C-alpha positions as CSV (number, residue, x, y, z in Angstrom):
1,M,40.8,32.4,8.5
2,R,39.6,33.1,5.0
3,N,41.4,35.9,3.1
4,V,39.0,38.8,3.5
5,R,40.7,40.6,0.6
6,D,39.2,38.2,-1.9
7,V,35.5,38.5,-1.4
8,T,32.7,40.0,0.8
9,D,31.6,36.9,2.6
10,L,28.2,36.4,4.3
11,D,29.7,34.6,7.3
12,L,32.2,37.5,7.8
13,V,29.4,40.1,7.5
14,R,27.3,38.2,10.0
15,R,30.2,38.1,12.5
16,V,31.0,41.8,12.2
17,E,27.3,42.8,12.4
18,A,26.8,40.5,15.4
19,G,29.6,42.4,17.1
20,W,28.0,45.8,16.5
21,D,24.6,44.3,17.5
22,A,26.2,43.1,20.8
23,I,27.7,46.4,21.7
24,N,24.3,48.0,21.0
25,V,22.7,45.6,23.5
26,E,25.5,45.8,26.1
27,T,25.5,49.6,26.0
28,A,21.7,49.6,26.8
29,R,22.4,47.1,29.6
30,S,25.2,49.3,30.9
31,Q,23.1,52.5,30.7
32,R,20.2,50.8,32.5
33,A,22.6,50.1,35.4
34,L,24.1,53.6,35.4
35,D,20.8,55.6,35.1
36,P,17.6,53.5,35.3
37,A,15.5,56.6,34.9
38,L,16.5,56.8,31.2
39,G,14.5,53.6,30.5
40,A,17.1,51.8,28.5
41,D,15.8,48.5,27.1
42,W,16.2,46.0,24.2
43,I,14.5,43.2,22.5
44,A,15.6,40.4,20.1
45,V,14.1,40.8,16.7
46,G,14.7,39.7,13.1
47,G,17.9,37.8,14.0
48,G,19.4,40.9,15.7
49,H,18.2,43.3,18.4
50,A,16.5,46.7,18.8
51,A,18.0,48.8,21.7
52,F,16.6,51.9,23.3
53,L,19.0,54.2,25.2
54,G,16.7,57.0,26.3
55,M,14.3,59.5,24.7
56,G,15.9,61.2,21.7
57,S,19.1,59.2,21.9
58,F,20.9,58.9,18.5
59,L,22.2,55.5,19.7
60,S,18.7,54.0,19.9
61,Q,18.6,51.7,16.9
62,A,18.2,48.1,15.6
63,Q,21.2,46.2,14.2
64,G,22.0,42.7,12.9
65,L,18.6,42.1,11.2
66,A,17.9,40.0,8.1
67,L,21.3,38.3,7.8
68,D,19.7,34.9,8.3
69,G,16.9,35.3,5.8
70,P,13.7,37.4,5.4
71,V,12.2,39.3,8.3
72,G,8.4,38.9,8.6
73,E,6.1,41.9,8.6
74,D,5.0,41.0,12.2
75,E,8.6,41.1,13.3
76,I,9.1,44.5,11.7
77,A,5.9,45.8,13.2
78,R,7.1,44.6,16.7
79,M,10.4,46.4,16.2
80,E,8.6,49.6,15.2
81,Q,6.2,49.4,18.2
82,F,9.2,48.9,20.5
83,F,10.6,52.3,19.5
84,L,7.4,54.2,18.8
85,D,6.0,53.3,22.2
86,R,9.1,55.0,23.7
87,G,8.6,58.2,21.6
88,T,11.6,57.7,19.4
89,P,12.1,57.3,15.6
90,V,12.8,53.8,14.3
91,Q,16.4,53.6,13.2
92,V,17.7,50.4,11.5
93,E,21.2,49.6,10.3
94,V,20.9,47.4,7.2
95,A,24.1,45.6,6.0
96,T,24.7,45.1,2.3
97,L,24.2,41.3,2.5
98,A,21.0,41.5,4.5
99,D,18.1,39.7,2.8
100,P,17.1,42.0,-0.1
101,S,13.4,41.7,0.9
102,F,14.1,43.5,4.2
103,L,15.2,46.8,2.6
104,T,12.2,46.6,0.2
105,A,9.8,46.1,3.2
106,L,11.3,49.0,5.1
107,C,10.9,51.3,2.0
108,L,7.2,50.2,1.6
109,R,6.6,51.1,5.3
110,G,7.8,54.7,4.8
111,Y,11.5,54.4,5.8
112,T,14.0,56.8,4.2
113,V,17.8,56.7,4.1
114,A,19.4,58.7,6.9
115,D,23.0,57.8,6.5
116,Q,25.5,55.4,4.8
117,S,28.8,54.0,6.0
118,H,31.5,51.5,5.2
119,S,32.5,48.6,7.3
120,L,36.2,47.7,7.1
121,V,38.0,44.7,8.7
122,C,41.6,43.9,9.4
123,P,42.8,40.3,9.9
124,L,45.1,40.1,12.9
125,E,48.0,37.7,12.8
126,A,50.0,37.0,15.9
127,G,53.1,39.1,15.8
128,G,51.8,41.2,13.0
129,G,54.0,44.2,12.1
130,D,53.5,48.0,12.5
131,T,51.6,49.3,9.5
132,R,52.0,53.0,10.2
133,D,53.4,55.3,7.5
134,D,56.1,57.1,9.3
135,A,56.2,59.8,6.6
136,E,52.7,60.8,7.7
137,T,53.1,60.5,11.4
138,D,54.6,63.3,13.5
139,T,55.6,61.4,16.6
140,A,58.1,63.8,18.1
141,S,55.6,64.9,20.8
142,L,52.8,62.4,20.4
143,Q,51.9,59.8,23.0
144,I,49.1,57.3,22.8
145,V,47.9,56.6,26.4
146,P,45.4,54.0,27.5
147,A,42.6,55.6,29.4
148,G,42.5,54.9,33.1
149,V,39.4,54.7,35.3
150,G,39.5,58.5,35.9
151,D,40.1,59.4,32.3
152,W,36.9,58.4,30.6
153,D,35.1,61.8,31.1
154,T,38.1,63.5,29.4
155,L,38.2,60.9,26.6
156,V,34.5,61.2,25.9
157,D,34.6,65.0,26.0
158,V,37.6,65.1,23.7
159,T,35.9,62.8,21.3
160,L,32.7,64.9,21.2
161,R,34.8,68.0,20.5
162,C,36.3,66.2,17.4
163,F,32.8,66.1,15.8
164,F,31.0,69.0,17.5
165,E,32.7,72.4,17.9
166,D,30.2,73.0,20.7
167,P,29.7,69.7,22.6
168,E,26.4,71.1,23.8
169,S,25.1,70.8,20.2
170,A,25.7,67.0,20.2
171,P,22.6,64.8,19.9
172,P,20.7,64.3,23.1
173,L,22.1,61.6,25.4
174,L,25.1,60.9,23.2
175,R,27.5,61.6,26.0
176,E,25.6,59.4,28.4
177,G,25.6,56.6,25.8
178,M,29.3,56.9,25.2
179,L,29.9,56.7,29.0
180,A,27.7,53.6,29.1
181,M,29.9,52.1,26.4
182,A,33.0,53.0,28.4
183,A,31.7,51.0,31.3
184,L,31.5,47.8,29.3
185,P,33.8,44.9,30.3
186,A,36.6,44.3,27.7
187,N,36.3,47.9,26.7
188,T,39.4,50.1,26.5
189,G,39.9,53.8,25.6
190,W,42.9,55.5,24.1
191,L,43.9,59.2,24.4
192,A,46.3,60.9,21.9
193,V,48.4,63.4,23.8
194,V,50.6,66.1,22.2
195,D,52.8,68.3,24.3
196,G,50.8,67.2,27.3
197,E,47.4,68.2,25.8
198,P,44.7,65.8,24.6
199,A,44.6,65.8,20.8
200,G,42.2,63.0,20.0
201,G,41.0,59.5,21.1
202,G,39.4,56.2,20.2
203,S,37.9,53.2,21.9
204,L,38.0,49.4,21.4
205,W,35.6,46.7,22.6
206,I,36.4,43.0,22.2
207,H,33.6,40.5,21.4
208,E,34.4,36.8,20.8
209,G,37.8,37.5,19.2
210,L,36.5,40.5,17.2
211,A,38.0,43.9,18.1
212,L,35.5,46.7,17.4
213,F,37.1,50.1,16.9
214,Y,34.8,53.1,17.6
215,T,34.6,56.8,18.5
216,D,37.8,57.7,16.6
217,G,38.5,61.4,16.4
218,T,41.2,64.0,16.2
219,L,40.8,67.6,17.3
220,A,40.9,70.1,14.4
221,P,44.2,71.8,15.3
222,Y,46.0,68.4,15.3
223,R,44.7,66.9,12.1
224,G,47.2,65.9,9.4
225,R,49.8,64.8,11.9
226,G,49.2,61.0,11.8
227,I,47.3,60.9,15.1
228,H,44.5,58.7,13.8
229,S,47.1,56.3,12.4
230,A,48.8,56.1,15.7
231,L,45.6,55.5,17.5
232,L,44.7,52.7,15.1
233,Q,48.1,51.1,15.5
234,A,48.0,51.2,19.3
235,R,44.7,49.4,19.3
236,L,45.7,46.9,16.7
237,D,48.7,46.0,18.9
238,H,46.4,45.7,21.9
239,A,43.9,43.5,20.0
240,R,46.6,41.1,18.8
241,A,48.0,40.9,22.3
242,A,44.5,40.1,23.6
243,G,44.2,37.2,21.1
244,C,41.8,38.7,18.6
245,D,41.9,37.4,15.1
246,L,39.9,40.2,13.4
247,A,39.4,44.0,13.9
248,A,36.5,46.0,12.5
249,I,35.8,49.7,12.1
250,V,33.0,51.8,10.5
251,T,33.8,55.0,8.6
252,P,32.0,57.5,6.3
253,P,32.3,56.2,2.7
254,G,35.5,57.2,0.9
255,G,36.7,59.9,3.3
256,G,39.9,60.5,5.1
257,S,39.0,58.1,7.9
258,Q,38.5,55.3,5.5
259,R,41.8,56.0,3.7
260,T,43.7,56.1,7.0
261,A,42.1,52.8,8.1
262,Q,43.0,51.2,4.7
263,R,46.6,52.4,5.1
264,A,46.6,50.6,8.5
265,G,45.6,47.3,6.9
266,F,41.8,47.5,6.9
267,V,39.9,46.4,3.8
268,L,36.3,47.1,2.9
269,S,34.0,44.2,3.9
270,H,30.5,45.7,3.2
271,A,28.4,48.8,3.3
272,R,25.7,49.8,5.9
273,T,22.6,51.9,5.3
274,M,20.8,53.6,8.2
275,M,17.1,53.6,7.5
276,V,14.7,55.7,9.6
277,R,11.0,56.0,10.1
278,H,9.2,58.7,12.1
279,A,5.9,58.2,13.8
280,D,4.0,60.1,11.1
281,A,5.6,58.3,8.2
282,K,3.2,57.0,5.6
283,S,3.2,53.3,4.8
284,D,2.5,51.6,1.4
285,E,2.2,48.1,2.9
286,M,-0.8,46.2,1.9
């Protein structure tokens, strides 16, 4: 494949964003099967999809739009109606190489920036080597264990505790959405265990040869011991063995997670901006 270290390539961005779009849709499909009362649903729009995972769910969003050209006002309006009819704000992930007119159109319709992130990719070569920095990894009592059928509740709860000191303070339906992701075919979860105790975790979903790394986290008492690096390496090895040629991960810009991913062989492919519009937002569209 083309050397992704050389240039941010539109075809590469399309492929990666199509993967995140697919996991968005498949999670909604999984959640509908697990709990129909939540009303999970999705529609194709603007070259991507909008997915709803229940009232108030942070995971309800649109992804993959405007990478094949401009998105018409009627399509944007249809996407907005899909979310607003379900009583939830409109959240749209916009990739750097999306058609520039799309971001302008969203701003004119009253959208504001809610979050920014970086997308990184790692080309996977068969038989690729271990990229961990042993100097940063305390492996004496660390095990990386694939999650079995009965381990997903533990993995999800551990991951939530990595980001929310009190898991009860997590956004509504986030746990349910994570369990819906866990139920996807070709999905695997990985627990980091130190001295017999869960210390962190991460997940991996494979889509058309693309390995998507998500929900990476390390519990506060165990940080700085190379656990994230070990979780990344275990999944990179798994992805290679499964025949994937590319891995992708999303991190906060410029933070520790991005640096750890870069040490593991990931390189920056593009940025993503989460745009949000609430029901009462004012629009400047003509």
